[in-house]
N, C-alpha and C positions, 0 to 999 in steps of 0.2 A: 531714671530712678523712680518714676511714677509707678512702674510695675512692681518695684520692690515693696512699696508701702501698701499697694492695693491687694497684693496676693494674700496676706494673712486674713483678710476679712471676706475672702471668697466663700468660705463655708457659710458665713452668716447670710450673704446674699442668696446663695442657693437655698438655704434653710428657709428664709423669709418669703422668697418669691415663688419657689416651687411648691413648698408645703403650706405656705400661708399660716405659719404658726404664730400664735400670740407672743409678742416679745416678753410678756410676763410669765410664760409657761416654764415648767421645770426643764424641758429639753433645751430651750433657748438659754436659760440661766446656766445650766451645766456646761453647754457648749461654750458660752461666753467665758465662763470660769476657766475652762481648759485652755482656750485660746489665749486669754490674758496671762495665765500661768506659763504657758509655753513661750509667749512673747517675752515676758519678763525674765524667765529662766534662761532660755536659749540666747536671747538678746544680751543679757548681762554676761553670760559666759563668753559669747563671741566678742563683746566689747572688751572684757578683761583680757582675753587672749590676744586681741589685736594690740591693745595698749602695752601689754607685757612684751610682745614680740618687738614692738617699736623701741621700747626702752632697752631691751637686750641689744638690739642692733646699734643704737646710739651709744650705749656704754662700751660696746666692743670697739667702736671707732674712737671714742675718747681714749680708751686705754691704749689702742694701737698708736694713735698720734703721740700720746705722752711717751710711749716706749721708744718711738722713733727719735723723739727729741733727746731722750736720755742717751741713746746709743750714738747719736750724732755728736754729742759733746765728748763721749769717750773716744770716738774716732779722731776728733780734732786733737785731743790731747795726745793720742798715740802718734799721729803724723807730725805733731809739733816737735817731737824728739829728733826727727831726721830732716826737717825743713822748717823754714820760717812759719810762724803761726798763721800769718795771713794766707800764705800759699796752702797750708794745711786746711784752713777753713774753706777756701775756694774749692780745693780738691774734694773734700768730703761732701760739700753741698752739691757739686756736679755729679758725684757718685750716687748720692741719696735721692736727688730730685728726679721725678718722673713727670709724665704728661698730666697726671692727676694730683701731684703733690708739689706745692710751691713752698720754697724756703727762703727766708731773708733774715738778716741780722741788722739791728739798728741800735745806736747808742742812745742814752737818755736825751742827748741834744738833738736827736733826729737825724744824725749822720748814718748813712747806710754803709755798713762795712762789707756786706756781700749779699748776693741774691741769686736765685736760680734763673736760668734763661727762660723758663716757662712763663714768668711774669711779664716778659717784654715781647712775647710772640703768641701767635695762635689765638684761640678763642678766649683765653684769659685777658688778652689785651683788647680784642675787638668788642667783647661783650661789656667791657668796663669793670670787670670783676677786680683786676689788678689795681686800678685807681681807687676803687671803693675800699679795698683791703688796706691800701697804704694810708688812706685818710681816716681809717676807723681806729678809735681808741679801743685797744684790745687788752683787757685785764689779764693778769697772770692766772694761768690755769688752762683747762681744756673745756670747750663748749661747742655746741652746734649752732651755727648762725646761717641766716638766709641772706644772700647777697645777689642782687640782680636776677632773682629767680633760681639761683644755684643754692644747693645745700652743701655747706663746708664744715668740716671738723677742724676748728682752729685751736692751736695750742701756743701759749706764750710762756717761756721759762727763762730765767736769768742765765746768761752765758759768761762764765768766768774762765778765761784761758790766759795763761802766762804769756806776756808779750803783746796782749791785745787789751784795749780799754774795756771797762765794764760795758756790757751791752745786753740786749734781750734777743733771744732766738725765737723766731716765729715760724710756725708750720701751718699750712692750709691744705687739707686733704679734700679733694672733690668727691663727695659721696652722693651726688645728684642722681645718678643712674640707680644706685642701690636704694636710695630713698624712694624714688618713683616706683621701683619694683615692689618695695614694701607697701606702698599705697595701693598698688594694683592687687596685691595679695590680701590686704585688708578689705578692699571692695569685694573681692571674690569670696572672702570669708563672710562678709555681710550678706551677699547674695545667697550663699549656701545656707546661711542661718535662716533667712526669710523663707527660702524654698522649703527647708526642713520644718519650719513653723507651719507653713501652709499645709504640707503633707500631714503633719501630726494633727492639725486642727480638723482637716477633712476626715482623717481616720477616726478621730475621737467623736466627731459629729455623727458619722455613720454608726459607730459603736454605741453611742448614747441613744441614738434613735432606735436601734434594734433592741437595746436593753429596755427602753421604755415602751416598746411595742406591746408587751402584755398588758400594760396599764391602759393603753388606748383600746386594745381588744376587750378588756374588761368593761371599759366605759361604753363601748359600742354594744356589747351584750346586755349590759344593764339598761341601756336606753331602749332596748327592744322588749323589755319585760312588760307584760300587760297583765290584767286580771285573769286572762285565760291561760297564761303561761307561768303562773306562780309556782306550779308544781314541777316545773322543768328546771333543775339545778344548772348553774353555770359550770363550764368545764374549760380549764386552760391547761393545755399540755406544755411541758417544758418551761413552766414559769418559775421565777425565783421563789425561794422558800417563803419569804415574807409575803409575796403576793398570793401564794397558795394558801397561806393562813387567812389572808383577807378574803379569798374566794370561799373558803370553808365557812367563815363567819357570815359572809353574805348569803350563802346557801342556807345556813341555819335561819337567818332572818327571813328569807323567802319561804322557807317551810312554815315558820310561825305565821307569816302573813297569809299563806295559802290556807292554813288551818282556820285562821280567824275569818278569812273571806268566805270559806265554805260554810262555817257556822253562821255567818251573817246572812248568806243567801238562803240557807235552809230555814233560818228563823223567819226571814221576811216571807218566804214562800209558804211556810207552815201557818204563820199567823194570818196572812192574807187569806189563805184557803179556809182556815178554821173559822175566821170571823165573817167571811162573806156569806156562808150558808145561813147562820142564825140571823144575820142582818136582813138577808133576803126574806126570811120568814117573818121577821118583825115588820118589814116594809109591806109585805103582802097583807098581813093582819091589819095594819093601820089603814091601808087603802080599802080593804074590805069593810072595815068598821065605818069608814067615812061614807062609803056607798050605801050602807044599810042603816046609817045613823040618823033616821028622821026625828028621833026624840032628843038629839044632842042640842045643847045650848050653843049659842054663838061662841062663847069662850071655849067650850069643850071642842067644838069643831075647829076653831083657830089653833088650839094647842095640838090637836091630832094632825092638822095639815102641816104645821111646823115640824112635828116629829117625823111625819112621812117624808117631807122634803129633805130633812137632815139624814134620814136613813137611806134615802135614794142617793144623796150626794156621797155618803160614806161608802155605800155599796159600790158606786162607780169608782171612787178613789181606791178601794181595795182591789177592784178588778184591774185598774191600771197598774197598781203596784205589783199585782201578781203577773200581769203580762210583761212588765219590765224585768221582774226577777227571772221569769222563764227565758226571756231573750238574753239576759246576762249570763245565766248558767248553762246556756245551750239547750235547754229543754223546749224552747219555743220553736217548733218545727214549721217551716214555711212550705207551702205548696205552690211552687213557682210553675206557671204555665202561661202560654200565650193567651192574652186577653185583650178585648177591645176596650180601650180606656174610656171612650165616650160613653159606653154603657155604664161603666163603673161610676163616672161622673154623675149621670142622671140618677143612679141608685143612691149615691151619697147625698145629692140634693134632696131627694125624696125623704130620706131618713132625717136630715137636718131640719127640714121644715115640717116634719110630722107633728112635733109638739107645739108648733106655733098656731095661734088662732087664724081663722080665715081673714084675709085682708091684712096680713102682717105689714107693719110699717117698713120693714127691711126685707124686700124680696131678694131673690137670688137670680142673677142673670147668667145663663150658660152660653159661652162663646166657644164653639168647637169647630175646628177645621175638618179636613177630611179624616176618616177613621184612622186611628193610630193603634197599632198592636205592639204590646210590650210584654216582656217576661216578668210577671208579677204574681203575687199572692192576692187574689181578687178580694178576699174578705179583709185581709190586713190593710190593703190599700184603701178600701172603702172606709175602714175604721179611721185611718189617718186623715182622709178627706173630711169625714164628719167632724173630727176634732177641729180642723182648720176652719170649716164653715161655722161651727158653733162659736169659735172665738170671734170670727168676723161679724156674725150676727149680734154677738153680745157687746162688742166694743166699737162696731162701725157706726157710721152716721145714719140716723133714722130717716134722713131725707134722700139718700142715694142708695141704690141697690148694691149688694155684694156681687162681684163678678168672679166667675170661675171659667177659665179658658184652657184649651188644650192645643198645643202647637208641636210641630216637628222641628227639632234643631240638630241637624247632623245625625250623629249616632244616638241621640237622646230624645226622649219625649218629655216635654215640659208642661206641667200642670201648675197654673197660677191661680191663687186665691187672693183677690184684691178687695180691700174695704177702704172707705173714705172717712175713717174716724179720726181720733186724736193723734194716732201714730205712736211710735215708740222712739224715745230719745236715742241718739246715736251711741252714747256711752253705755246704754243698757242692752243694745242689740246682740252683743256677744254673750250675754248671760241668760237670755230668755229661754234657752233650751235646757238650763240646769233645773233639777228637780225642785219644786216648791218655790221657784223664784217668781216674785211679783214686782212689776215696774213701779206701781204707786198704789195709792189707796183706791183708785178707780178700778183696779184689777184685784179686788180683794175677795175674801171668802163670801161676802154678801152677794156677789154676782153669780155665785153658783159654780165657779171654777174650782178645780182640784189642785192646780199648780203642777200637774204632771202631764197635761195634754200635749204640750209641745215636746216634752222629753220623750213621750211615747211615740209621737210622730217621727222624730229624728231616728229613734231606735228602729222603728219598723222600716222606714225608707232605706236606711243604711244596711239593714239586714237583707234587703232586696237588691243591694248593689247600687243604690242611688244616693242622691245628695239633697239636702234641704238648705235653701238660702233665704234670706229675708232682706227686704229693702223697705225702708220706712223713713218718713220725714214728719216732724211734728205738724199737726193740723192738716196734713195732706193724705193721711191714710197709710196702710201697710200692705205690702205684697209678699206673700210666701210663695216660693217656687219649688216644686218637686221635680228633680231631674231623674228620670228613670231610663235605664238602658233598654234599647230596642232589642 
């Protein structure tokens, strides 16, 4: 019977193990609802049908036994007209009794007037059914009783025949075979019901899964939407009407986002471009004034130097914003070509140390292995390295040099920039590549950073098909690694 009860949940096991669906998902809930409804509905119908069939069978045996008792009395009265009543009673009992029907007559005092031979022979006697029946108090009427594992339809009715003392007529009809057949039929009905529930559950599980497949497809398409694909509407063929309406609404939202995103990119691009030129002129004018300002007072020179420094920082910030905007809207064209990375490293080191005074407290140590050639944009890679070296010089330890190394790792070239400064907290390492993100006050505007350097580094390296990773521990320094495809 274990198979009967496990079969209805087979769709759930297949659903959970093969598809690994969340038990709280809509598909699982609908499937569970259908299975429970089928189990309750079909199970209740099968149970009611089995109970009703059993009642009909038992009622038919009760009525049949009562009918035999009535006809037996009529036969005794008929034969009593031509023979003694006792002889008539014995004759009718012998005629009516069969191998499955036992008949006996007893007086209220317990004297047995007559009985069929089946009670004293055969299985009735050897199984102890006869003795059990004789010692049982049987009330008037017809009922089904269990005796020694047998099922008997027992009827007790008063017998009033002229010439005989008042007595009670007892009939016991063996219905064990029919009862067992009914039980097998009920078991078969139960098995059929469970198999039907399993088939319905599996069919509904497949149907629900296919019905919900457009929702999963929509979810998959929506997860693939990026800033570059906002102008590509979603399309679901043969989807339900409600889902088609959702797709249309989603596409309208994508269109609005695409328009807003385009306006934002154009605004950033235009503003950065328009502001960079006049700021460059202002910076040049300030620097020229400082070079020729022999008559400037100390306060005037300090003010001009601050203004020139801020103009330089703002110009650099606008240049980085413009580069990021061009990379974001696809206007930043990369010139990828095979290049010797060790040459680019030395060029970047020269540019990074160009603004430092001689005898800088934080030198740069270059550690390069054998020459490594990779497919990169020489200028963009140099820009990214200068940004990393500038960060390392600004935030590294003044007592230990910044190290830049080049190694070959499988199909990748690895460029590492290592400093030995305060490091970056672990919970901040995932955010340092976000625009304008600063770890703490030490990495503030006063140090000259724009907040876009690492963002620009990641964008440039990923545009060349590479990756940027960071490893850092507090008070032990920070290591940035550029992975570039060979």
